[in-house]
N, C-alpha and C positions, 0 to 999 in steps of 0.2 A: 439621511442616507448619503454617503460620500458619492461624488460624481467626478470622475477624472478620466482621462484616457491612460492607457497602460504603458508600462515601461519594461525594460528587461535588464539593464545592466548599469554599473556605476563604478566610479572610482573616486576615492577621496582626493588623493593627489596621485596622478597617474605617473608613477616612476617607470622607467624602462625596465620592466621585469623580464626575467628569463622564463620562457614558457615551461610549465611543469609537465604538461601532457605531451609526451613524445609519441608520434605515430610509428608503429612497428610495421604494420602492413595494411593494405586495402584490398578487398575482394573485388571481383568484377561487378560491373553495373547490371542491375536487373530492374524490371518494371516495378514502380512503387505500389505496394499493396495499400488500398484505400478503405477496405472494409474487412471485417472479421476481428480476430484477436491475435496478438502477436507476442513473441518472447524470444530472447536470445539466451542460450544455455551453454556455458563452458563445461566441458567434461574433463575428468582427471587424466585421460589419455592424451590430452592436448587438442582433441577435436572441439569444434564449435558447431552448434546446431541453431539454425534460425527456424522458428516454428510459426506457421500461420494456420489458425483454426477458424473455420467458417461454419455457420449453422447448417448449411446445406451441402457443403463440398468436402467435408472431412478435414484431414490434416495435410498440409504441404510442408515438406522438410527440405532444407538446404544444409548439407553437412560439409564442413571444411576441415582439412587435416591439421596436424600440429604445426605445419609450415604455412597455414592460412590459405591453402589452395583448395579449390572446390574438389570434393571427394565423391559426393553422392547427392542426387536429387530424387526425392520420393514423394509420391502421393499415396496416402493411406485412407481407406474407407472403413472405419470401425463398424462393428455390428449394430451400433445404435442407429446408424443411418442419419436422418435429419435430426438435429438437436432441437428440443423444445425447452424453452426457459433455461438456456445453458448457464452453467456456473463453472468456470475452470478453477477448481479448488487448489490445485498445486501442480507445478512442473518442476522436477528435480532429477538429479542423477543418482542412481543406485547400482553399484557393481558394474559400472561402465555402460549402463543402459539409461535411457531417458524414461522417466515414469510420469504418466499423466493421470491425475485424478480429476474426473470430469463429472459434474452433476447435471442432471436434466430430468424432465418429466416424461416417463415412459408412457406411451399411449395418451399423451397430453394431460395425464392426470396423476400419475404416481411418481413422486420424486425418487430417483435412484442414483447410485454412485458407481461410475465405471472406472476400472483401472486398466490402463493400457501400458504395456511395457514394450519399448522400441529399442532395437539394437543401436547402440551409439556409434557404430562404425558404418553399417550399411543402411540404416533407416528402416530395416524390415520389422514388421510387427511380430513380436515374440509371444505376447499374451494379450488377450482381449476378454475381460471378464467383468461381471457385475458383482460388487462386494458390499453393497448396502442398499436398503430400501426403506422408505417411510410410508406412512398411511396415505391412502388415496385421497387426493384433494378434490373431493366432491363439493357440491354447492354448499353444504353445511359447513364443511371445514374451511372453505374459502371465506365464507362469511365470518367465521370465528377469527381468522387472522386479520380481518378488517375491523374488528371490534376489540382490539387490545391484546389478543393472544399472539405471542411472538411467532414469527414465521418459522416453520421447520426448515432444517437444512443440514448440510454436511460441512465439517470444518477439518482442515488438514494442516499439520505442522511437521516440518522436516527438522531433524536434528542437524545443526550446522557442523557438529563435530564427528558425526558418524553417518551411516546409511540408514539408520533407524528413523521411523516416522510414526506419527500418531493420527488417528482418525476419531473425531467426535461426531456421533450421530445424535442430532438434536431433534427429537421427535415430540414436539410440543403438544400434539393433539392426542397423545396416548392418555387414557384416563388414569392410569396408575402413576402417581407423582414420582415413584421410585424407578420408573423405566423411561423417563423423558430424556435423560442424557446417558448415552452409552459410549464408553471410551475403549479404543483398541490400540495397543502398541504393537507395531510391526518391526521385524528385523530386516537386515539387508537382503535376505532371500524372500522377502514379502511373507514370511511366516508369522503367525500370531504369537507374540511373546506374552501377552496378557489381554484379557477382556473383562470388563465389569461395568455395572450400572453405577451411576453417581446418585446415591440415595439421599433423601431428605434426612438430616440429622434428627433422630428420634421422631421422625414423622412430623416435626414441628411446622414445616413450611409446605404449604399446598402447591406452590409453584416453584419450579426450578428452571433457571435460565442460564444457558451457557454464555461465557464472556470471552475467555481466551485460554490458551494452554502453551506449555513449553516443555521440552525434553531435558532431563537432568542427567548428565554424565552417561548418556546412552543406555541407561538402565531403568529409568522411571519417567513418568510424565506427570507434571503438576498442572492441575486444571482449576481455573478461577470460574466460579459460578455465583449466581445470586439466588438466594432462597427468600421467598416473600409470601406474605398473606395479604388479603384485601379485607376491607370491612365486611364484605359479603361472605368471606370465608372464615370468619371467626376472629378477627383482630388484625388491624393494619400494622404490619411490621416487616422489615426486611434486613438481611444481613449478607455480607460478603463471605463466600466460602472458599477455602483452599483445599483441594483434594489431591491426593497423591496415589497413583497407581504404579506399584513396583513391578518390575519384570517378573513374570511367573505368578503374580498375585491374582486372586479372583474377586477381590473387593477393593474399593477406593477408600482410603483413609482420609476422613474429612475433618477439618478444623474451622471454627468460626473466627473471622477476623474482626475483632470488636471495634476497631477504630472506625469502621464504616457502618456500624450498627444504626439502623433507621435513617441512613442518609441515602440519597438518590444517586445511584451510579449510572451515568449516561452510557459510557463506553470505557473499556479499559484494555490495556495491552500488557502482557507479562513476558519477560525474557530471562534466560539464565545467564548469569555472569560467571564464566568458568574460572576467572581469576580469583574472585572472592567466594565462590561456591554459594552465592546467594541469588535469590530471585529479585528482579527489579520490576515493579509494577508502576505504570503511569495510567492514571484514570481521571476522567472528568466527573467530578462529584458535586452535587448540590446539597444544601442543608435541608431542603424540603422538596416535596413533589409538586409545588405550585408551578404553574406554567412559566412564570417570570422569575423563578428563583435563580440567583446567580450561581454559575458553575465555576468551580475552582479546579485547577490542575493539581492533583495529589500525587506525590511520589512516596512509594513505600519500598523499603528494603526488607526482605523476608528470608529467614533461615528455613529452608525447606526440610531439613532434617529434624530440627527442633520444633518446627511448626510455630516459630516465634517471629513476631514483627520487631525488627531492630530499630527501625526509624520510620516516622511518618512526617511529612512536611508538605506545605503548600508552596508551589514554585511558580515563578512568573519571570519572563525575560525583561527585567527592569531597565537594563542598559539599552536594549533594543528599543524599548518604549521611549526612552529619553532621546535617542537618535531619531526616531520617527517624528517626534514633536519638534526637534531641532530643524529637521529638513522641511517638513510639510506643515508646520504650524502647531501651536499648543493644543488645538482642538483635535488634532489627528493622533490620538492615542493608539498605540499598537493593540489590536484586538484579536490577534491570532490565537488559534486553538491548537493543541498538540495533535499532530497527524501521525507521528511515529517516533521511535527512539532507537538508537543504535549503540551496541556495546562495542567499544573500541579495543584494539589488541592489548592495551596496557591495563584494562580493567576500568578505565574511565568510561563514561557514556554520555551521549549527546541527545537532547530532546529537540525535535524540529517542529516549530509552530508555523502555521500559515493562516492568513486572514481569508475569510470567505464572506462575500457580500452578495446579497440578492439585489438585482438591478431591474427596475421596470423600464421597458422600452416601448414607446408608443409609435406605431406605424400609422401615419396620417391618412393614407389612402389604401387601406387593406380591405379585402373582401370578407365581410362578417356575415354569418348565417343567423338569422333570427326566426321567430315564429311566422314571419311574413315573407320568408324567402331570403335571398342574398342581396346584400347592398354594400356599396363602398362607404366605409366609415372608419374613424380612428379605432384601432385595436391595440390594446396594451398587453404585452407578454412579459413574463418574468424570466430572467436569465441569471447566470451565476458568474461572478468574478472571483478568481483565485488571486489574492494580492500578496502583500509583503510577507517575507519569511524572516523568522528569528531562529537562531540556534543557540542553545545553552549547553555547555559541557560541564559535567560534574566529575569530581574525583570518585574513587571507588567507594567512599563513605557517604556520598550524596551531598557534598559541598560544592556549590557552583564555583568554577574556576575561570570561566570565560563566557562571553556572550557576544553575539554578532547580529547585525541587521542587514538584510539584503532586500532592497526595494524591487517590486515588480507589480505588474497588473496584467492578468490574462483573462480575457473575456471568452466564456464558453458558450457555444451555440447548442450543444446537444447533451452534455453530460450532467448527471445528477450525482453530487458528491455527498458522501456520508461522513460522520465523524470518524477520525482515524482511518480515512480511506487509503492513505499510503501504507499503513500497517496491513490492511486487508489485501492490498494489491501485491505486497511483498511475496515473492516466490510464485506468483501466478502470471497473469497476462495483462496487457494494456489493450483496451478496445480502440479500434480505429474508426473514427466517425467525424466527418465534416472538418477535418484538420485539427480538431480539438486535441488529438493525441500528441500534438507538438507543443501544447500549452501545459506542460507539466515539468516539474523539476526533479532532479536526481540528487541524492546524497551519497557521497562516496567516502567511507571511512578507510582511507588508505593506511599503508604501513606506518607512516610517520606524520601524515597530514590529513585533514578532512577538507572536503570540497562540496560546494553547491554548484550545480550545472543546470542551465535552462536556455531557451531561445529568447532573443530580444532584438530590438533595433539598435543600431549603433548610437543614434542620437541620445538615447536615454542616459548614457554615461555622463554627459554634461548637463542634461536637463534635470537630473536628480539633484545635483549640487545647487540648482537654482530653485529647488522646491517644486519642480514640475515633473510629470512623467507621462509618457505616451502609452495608452492602453493598447495591448496587442489583441486585435480582432482577426485580421488576416495575417498570415505568416510568410507571405511571399518575399518580404524584405527583411526577414529575420536571419540571424546567424546564431550559432551555438556559442555560449560564453561559459566560463567557469570562474569561480570565486574561491580563493584559498583562504580558509579560516584559520588564522594563526596570529599569535601576538596579541597586542592590546588595541588594535585598530578595530573598533566596533563596526565600522563601515568598511568592509574589505575591498581591495581593488579587484578588478576583473580583467580577464584576457579572452581574446578570441580562442576558441578551442582548436580551430584549424588555421589560425592566422587570418589576418584581414584580407579579404578577396582583392585581387588586383584591379578589378573593375567594379564600379559602384552598383551595376545591375546584376552582378553575380553574387550568390549567397550560398552558405553551407548550413542548411537546416538539419537539426539532429533530433531523432526520435529517442529522447532520453528515457521515456517511460518503459521501454523494453530492454534497456541495456543490462549488462551483467558484469560484475567485478569479481575477479578471483584474487583474493588478498594474498594467498600463499604464493602465487606466481606474479602478483602485482600487475595483472593485465585487465584492462577495461575494454570491453567490446560494445560498440554501439552501431546504430544504423544512421548513415549520413545521406541526406538528400541534397544533391548538388544541383543548383540552378544556374545554368550558364545561358543567359539570354532566354530563348524559347525552349531550350533543351533541358530536360531534367531526368534524373534516374537515381536509384538508391544503391548503396553498397555497404557491406559490413566493414568496419574499421577497427583494428586492434591498436590499443594505445597503452602506454606505460605512464601512470601518474607521477 
């Protein structure tokens, strides 16, 4: 197990670069939110909305006009009241309004999905309704999810090219295999365009598991799912399925993707490339279901109209791996896993990898509870580090054209991270907890450049070049940095996002996890926490990459 302290930035040879991110405007300072779930949303009318959702307190909204001036401040109390087991499935704009799809357990036992529609100018609630419900999570059903049955839930995907969106209802505890996945395509007015169940092909597979979905040309939704059997259900086999629900259709057209037959798919993400008119799938796939089976990152390009797989390949950021070993020693192979990928304006796409490491920390004089009461004794707890980043960019045909390595080490105190967690968080919220919300990076695929942004201490710029790195635990001495990924420099230079502070004890910390980028307007909005001695506060900042 690697043990180092974390870092945040670096520069191969720090040339006097001209800052790429230009500050357009800054909003007034307000008190830093430290709990709840937050998001920034840019609207087409030029307004910007800062959203804070808490389990007990409803929604707090701050709306800024097109000139970045405060316009409205609103507190909303939805009908659901206090949230139980909350899951913010999506926040997006539709027809000038902010739409919230929020999952929770009604009566503490029944998973439901709420849809809130909020006026994008005034912040007033326009509609508050329940649009989905799953089976009651009684003791029997809870036990089932603890013994291998996938957890039921809701999934939402917004079409980036229109106001249409899709909802998948994953009802794993329903006895009928053909009613476990239901897909609904909604239009800009929130009307149903189509609804259908995702049925097991010829009833061959007893179990159906939702993986991901994406909307195609505003008129269809493609859904990836896994169909499988177990030895107890008549033969162990599994297959990757691609389903398509057309606008106005009552059935999902399903095809088996043979390249993944009887392989173990851990997690996958699918997106539509409007330039090539093809689906891009990135998945973590193992050759067997053995616990120690090695997982490979699989790239597949799929023609959704012909239901044809045009390319399948295993990808890995080799150049980033070589740079990692060059900097930190031959034993320090890059072991990052894909967390998300992004389709760029020209049809190229970028896969972002990040290392995750479990770290055991022993507290020498902690209070431990035993069968004989409490006593002071060494206690070991497990935490998570989110470490180095690699980015590989591919041309429209799936050929790698560039690769970058960005070292960092972020120690988390409270978060549990799942595979493809960045993909899951895309279009939703970031949780605020114990400062861990500041230990996350952002990827911005701008109009002509791509960037990685995160918080770090200044010293890591030089330490990295010496094969060392400071692990970020506390963030009080961190500043926001950005890395421009361009050219053949595998180890990109970095810059202060807001310039180097004038005084050593002053810092500009950035909540990158809730930021929003509008590519059409080329405006990036984030939340900056300014620390000036003992004084601190947060404000929205609008920037142009």
